[in-house]
N, C-alpha and C positions, 0 to 999 in steps of 0.2 A: 385411394388411401395416401397418395402423395400430395393432395391438394394443399395442405398447410405449407408443405416445403416449397411447392410450386408458386404459392402466393408470396412467399418471402423472396423468391427469385424474381418474380414479376414486379415486385415493389421497386426494384432497382432500375427498370427499364421503361415504365409507363409514364405518360404525360397527362396533363389535365384533359387532353383531347382523346385519349385512348378508350376504346370501346372494347369491352371483354365479352367473349362468347364462350360459354362452357358447353362442351358436348358430352359431359359425364352423364351416366345413368342417374335416375332419381329425380327428385323435385326440390332439393334444397341447396344445390351447389351454388346457384345465383345468390341466395340469401347469405351463404357463408362468404362468398366473394365480396358482396356489397357490405357486409359487416366490417370489412377491413378497408375497403377502398371508397365507401360511400354509396348512398342510394342513387339508383339511375345509371350506375356505371355499366350494367350488363344489358345485353340483348338476350332474350330468353331463346333457348335453342335445344335441339336434340338431333341425334343422327339415327337413321334407320335404314333397312334393306342392306345391311352388311352381313358377311358370312365369314368373318375372319377366324382363324385358328392361331393361337399364340403357343409357340414351343420355344422356351428359353428366351432369347432375344429376337427371334424371328416371328414374323406375322405373315401368314399366307391367306390369300383371299382371291375370290373371283369377282364379286360385285364390289363397285367402288362405294356404294352407299349414297344416301340422299340427306341433306340437311334441311330441317324445318326450323325457321327462326322468326322472330317478330317482337314487337314491344309488348310488355306485360299488359298494357291497357288496350291493346288491339289496334292502336293507331299506326298509320304508315308515316314514318318520319324521314328527314333527310338522311339520317344515319343508316336506316334500314334500307333506303334506296341506294345509298353508296356502297353498302355491303353487297346488295344484289348486283350492282354493276361490277364490282370486283370479282364476284363469283362467275358472272357471264364472261369476263375476260379470260378466265382460266377453265371454262367449260365445267364448272362445278354444278352438279345436279342439286337443285334446292327449291323449296317453296317458301315465299314470304307470306307468313300466316297472320291473319287478323284475329285468331282464336288460339294462340300458341299455348296458353296455360291448360286449356282442355286437351289439346293435342299431346301436350307433354304428360299429362296424367294418363292418357290412353296408353302411351309407351310405358310409362311407369307401372300401370296395371298388368301389362304383358310380362314385364320383368319380374313383378311380384309373383305371378303364377308360374311361369315357365322356368325362370332362372333358379328360383329358390327351390322348387320341387325337384328339378333335375339335379341340383347340387346335393340334395339330401339322399336321393335315391340312386344316383349314378345313371340316370336314364338319358338316353339319346332321343332325338326327335322321332325316330322310329319306334322307340319303346313307348312313347306317349300314345301312339296309335294302337299299340297291341294291348293296352291295359285300360279298362274303363275306371279302375280305382285311381290310376294316375291322372287321367282326365278329370276326374271328380275333385281330387285334391287341387289341381290347377284351377278349375272352375271356382271352387269355394274360396281359394286364396284371392282370386281376382275379384270375386263378389264382395269381399271385405274392402277392397280398394274402391270399388264402385260406390259402396254405401258411404265411405268417408268423403269421397269426391262429391257426391250429391248433397251431403250435409253442408258443404261449402258453396253450394249453388252451381256446381259444374255439370255440364251436360253429358254425363255417362250413364249407360243403362245396360241392362241384361243383353241387349243385341250387340254391344261392343265386345262382351265376353264371348258370345256365340261366334262372331266374325273372326275373333282372334284365334279361337280354337280350330275353326275351319281352315285358317291359314297354315296350320301345321302340316296339312296335306302337301303343301308346296315346298316344304323344307326337305333337305336331303336327310334321308333316314339315318345315315351314320353320324350326322352332324350333332354337335354339342353346344349347349349355351356356354357363354363366357364364364359364368359362375361355376359350372361343372369343370370346365377347364382349369380354373383357378384352384378348386378343391384337389383335382387330380395332381396338379403341379405343386400342391402344398403352399399355395400363395394366399394371402389375406384376401377375403372376398369383399364384395360391395354391400354385404347385408346391413351395415350400419347406415346405408343410404337407401335401403329399400324397406325391409320389415320395421326397422327401428323407428323412422319417422312416421310410418303409417300407424304403428301402434300408439305413438305419442299423440297423433291426431285423433285417433279413435278415442283415447281417453278424454281429450279436450271436448269432443263433440258427443261423448257418451255412446259411441258406436263400438259394439263388441269386435274384437280381431283375434279370436282364439287361434285360428289356423296360423296366422302370421306370428303369433307369440310362440307357438310351438316350433315353427320353421326357424325363427330367429334363434331360439335356444339350441336346436339341433345343428344349425350351421356354426354357431360360435363353439359348440362342443367339438365339431370336426376340426375347426381351426386350433383348438386347444390341444389336439392330439398330433398335430404335425411333428 
């Protein structure tokens, strides 16, 4: 939610040679950044395998996380090789991907399901496994993301949904998604970078997104009651 403010700060320190990597959730932060600084400025990226818990200004975590990044068109360029070398020099776990947009959408799909449903229901990862109704909501919200992704020619399928739901078994039962943590702390959530763009793309490709439309309204309603 601080992206516009961050871009104004960034404007004062970047040069023509600066490459920008956004690790925000969602699928449109790169487009927002490039609308201000010009096409081709971003390397597309996301971070995964994190388990952070934010309380006030403190962030607690066990896993360092892993960064996936690459060029939008899948090519390996000098700048992506330079970034890889930089990450190597500081022991950063990463994958230089030749299919970063599809990978980014898979992460987006997971957040669409788990983060939003957990925020509305106040559900932990352990709660997910106790309730077939929660799992169905997660599944159906993800399925809408898969349908929209496939309409754009991306390689997502039902198997990606199934593997993501199986992954819940490996998560700490008391653990909470970042969006649930935001709701509990009465912070503005990331719903405008999750359900909102998915709904807009659904309309563009004539793909129904009723689950996400309801989740969007519910989360915005929760924010309005802070």
